[in-house]
C-alpha angles and dihedrals in degrees: 000000000000093000090051090049093049090052091048091053091049094050092046091052091049093052101034103033112213114017129180119245089236093057092047090050092051093047094048095037096235135112124277088243089058090051092054090049089051090051089054089051092051091049091049088052091057100261109142095232123153139183126218125195127217139064093302096035131107142133120308147154125250111264115273097022115132133162125216092209110113093195091210119149120213092260092047090052092050091048091056092053094054086090100109092122094093097169097098093044091049092051089054093046091248101113093107092043091053093054091046092048093050091050090053092048090049091052091049096048120105107262095247091058097051101080092050092048092049092048090050092058089049098045104037122063124179116199109183096189118103121239119280092017106110130157120316116276113278091017092283112179123250124256119307103244097175099099092038090053092048093053092046095052095038091053091231133139118260132221113211135191100202137185117211118208109265093004118134095233145355124288128212122227139174108213140178107231125216097180149287126290127195108208117181091333095313121111120223132185112221110206144147119251112194089341096308125108115252136179121222123187107229093218090060094055104108095182136001131192128181111231127219093238120095117251116269104212122170112264114263094009120120135181093271092052094048093045092051091055093047094045091052090051092051094046094047092091124185119256106293131219113250111229127189117206138170123221130196107255093233091057098043096101092051091045092053092047091055103033102021091116089064096049111105099188134020115261110268111261092218093073096050095086122118092257092064120082094181135050121203116225130188115222141168130217131184090238138357090255090063091071088078087089088072090069088079088080093048117200092353090084126050125186109224100181154059103031091224090061092049090051090050091055091046090054091048092050091048091051091051091047092053091049097050102028112125109255095186126111 
């Protein structure tokens, strides 16, 4: 444990420069006294580490000192190579950089760790996109994140021309960005609007322009803090309508892949025997009208209750029948 902590201190000092003993203690979850003892151990091992007292003091390394030790354990090396989901990197223009970085990490790894790291990249694939959400129709590209990235890293305000879902026309905003978040394959801009946290889907940004004014973020609030508030607001759903359906057993797997997020309890095992053609499933929807999405599976799914949901599906089916009914002789 101590050797791992000493290496962590060394790598933090290499990447951060001078760091206070208090910050190191908080990061490594030890006491400040332990940090100073660790610094003495590093010095005794020949590492040119120094401490400086005062308001602007801290612990640092002499200029020019670097170590070639990566400090990666076998599990840490494998974790780095579970990066096969290149979508987010590609959106940010970093796909090539990711491959280059992984090649450099592979070259720097201790020889015994390399085969396991390489096998991990070949055997583990992470696809962040949800089911049934492929590329945009016609192969349209994803959102242009270039201007959003520039404003975020330049700490400048951002002028947006934005299209809300279902709104009649675009709206213009001037926002104070915190950063970008990729949630289940969808990019969001997290920003303050008039001092309140807001979430903007990147693919609904029609135009973006970085302003000359410096960003006006709330004091003490970072991207993680703002995102936590917004995520809680999105996930705090209104009371949903319980819906009971039955699904043909042969289509249950497909049904769960598409509508699994609406299922409130696993299908009972007792009804999965060969004598049963149907499986009952408990679901929840924000409103009876939302059950129309079940029509995608046709007669393989039947809503049993509540009656309002059955009537909604009957209306939807009647509308489709009128639309497609043959009007010929």
